[in-house]
C-alpha positions in Angstrom: 24.1 76.6 66.5 20.8 76.9 68.3 19.9 76.0 71.9 18.2 72.7 70.8 21.5 71.5 69.2 23.4 72.5 72.3 21.0 70.7 74.5 21.4 67.6 72.3 25.2 67.8 72.5 25.2 68.1 76.3 22.9 65.1 76.5 25.1 63.2 74.1 28.2 64.0 76.1 26.7 62.6 79.3 25.5 59.4 77.7 28.6 58.8 75.8 31.0 59.3 78.7 28.9 56.9 80.8 30.7 54.1 78.9 34.2 55.4 79.6 34.6 53.9 83.1 33.7 50.5 81.8 36.2 50.7 79.0 39.0 51.8 81.4 38.1 49.1 83.9 38.0 46.4 81.3 41.4 47.4 79.9 43.0 47.7 83.4 41.7 44.4 84.9 41.7 42.4 81.7 38.5 40.8 83.0 35.0 41.1 81.7 33.3 38.3 83.5 30.9 40.8 85.2 29.7 42.2 81.9 26.8 40.9 79.9 27.7 39.9 76.4 24.1 40.3 75.1 23.8 43.7 76.6 26.8 44.9 74.7 25.7 43.2 71.5 22.3 45.0 71.7 23.9 48.3 72.8 26.4 48.2 69.9 23.6 47.4 67.4 21.4 50.2 68.7 24.2 52.7 68.7 25.2 51.8 65.2 21.6 52.1 64.0 21.2 55.5 65.7 24.5 56.6 64.1 23.2 55.7 60.6 19.9 57.4 61.4 21.8 60.5 62.4 23.6 60.5 59.1 20.3 60.0 57.2 18.7 63.1 58.9 22.1 64.9 59.3 21.7 65.4 63.1 25.1 66.3 64.5 24.4 65.3 68.1 23.1 61.9 67.1 26.1 61.3 64.8 28.7 62.3 67.4 27.1 60.7 70.4 26.3 57.4 68.8 29.5 57.2 66.9 31.6 57.7 70.0 29.3 55.5 72.2 29.4 52.7 69.6 33.2 52.9 69.5 33.5 52.6 73.2 30.8 49.9 73.6 32.4 47.9 70.7 35.8 48.0 72.4 34.2 46.6 75.5 32.4 44.0 73.4 35.7 42.9 71.8 37.4 42.7 75.2 34.5 40.6 76.5 34.9 38.2 73.6 38.7 38.2 74.0 38.8 37.6 77.8 36.0 35.0 77.9 
């Protein structure tokens, strides 16, 4: 593994875990009124497309980061729809 891949994995870790507090807060409070539905629709769409792109070029940091971020953002999106 070269330093560029490690750099990408570190960046992916930070951006992926940025969604974790929102997932936890949404589960705990069972409220998503303060969350933008459109933001999460666009975020999930973008993460899914980056995930597919990562597979197409076989870029491990893109695959891992966007797969994990999509999963967390999608959970929040589902909670937003459920609690509205």
